[in-house]
N, C-alpha and C positions, 0 to 999 in steps of 0.2 A: 528434457535435460534435467529439470528440477523435479524430484519426486515429491509426492504430497507431503511427506514428513519434512523435507527440506523447506517447502513453502510455508508450512505451519510454523516451523522454527524461525524462519526469517521474518514472518509477520509478527511473531511474538517479540523477538529481540529488537526489531527495527521499527516498532510501531510509531515511535516519535518522529522518526525520519520520514516514514510513509505519510503520516498525517499532516506534517507541517515542516516548514523550513526548507533550506537548500538540500538537495540530494547531491552529496559529494563523496568521493572515495575516502577522503579523510574521516568524515563523520561515520561512514559505514564501518571502516576499519576500527575506529575508536569504540564504537558501540559493540561490534561483534567480538572484539578482543577482551571484553569484560567477563565473558562467560565461556566455559568450556564448550558448550554447544555452538556458540558463535565462532569459536576458534576452529571447530570442525568444518563449519561452512567456509571459513576463510581458506582452509586447506583443500577443500573439495572444489571450490569455484574461484574464478578470477574476480577481482574487484570490478572489472568491466561487466562481467555476467551478473554479479550481485546488484550493481547499480542499475542495470537495465531491468532486472526483475522488480526492483523496488519502484522504479518509474512506472512499470506496467501495473503494479498493484495500486499505486496512487491514481493512475488513470481510471482503473476500475471503480475506485471509490468516487471519483469526480463524476463519472458517467452515471453511476447509480444514483448519486445525489441529484443530478440534473433530471433524470427520469422521474424520481420521486417528486421533485419540485414541480415538474410539468403536470404530473398526475394530480397533485394537490391543487394546482392552479386551475386545471380543468374542472375539478370537482367544485371548487369555490365559484367559478364562473357559472356552472350549471345551477348551483344553489341560488345565485343572484337572479338568474333568468326566471326561475320559478317563484321568485318573491313577488 
């Protein structure tokens, strides 16, 4: 449903919403209304769709952080075993 261009635009315009704070339709509408590119997204997708995509993008960040943290922990544990 979202083209790569739409995703890139949404990531750029809603980076503050994706990385922190409450994900609400009001915040999304306010943020996207500031720029013509955001207004295009508001015209192309419903707020429900945009909100779900933003939640998905946040989950991807959280999961990648967890994987990175686990890898770092595993590396540190192996370093301690070899000490």
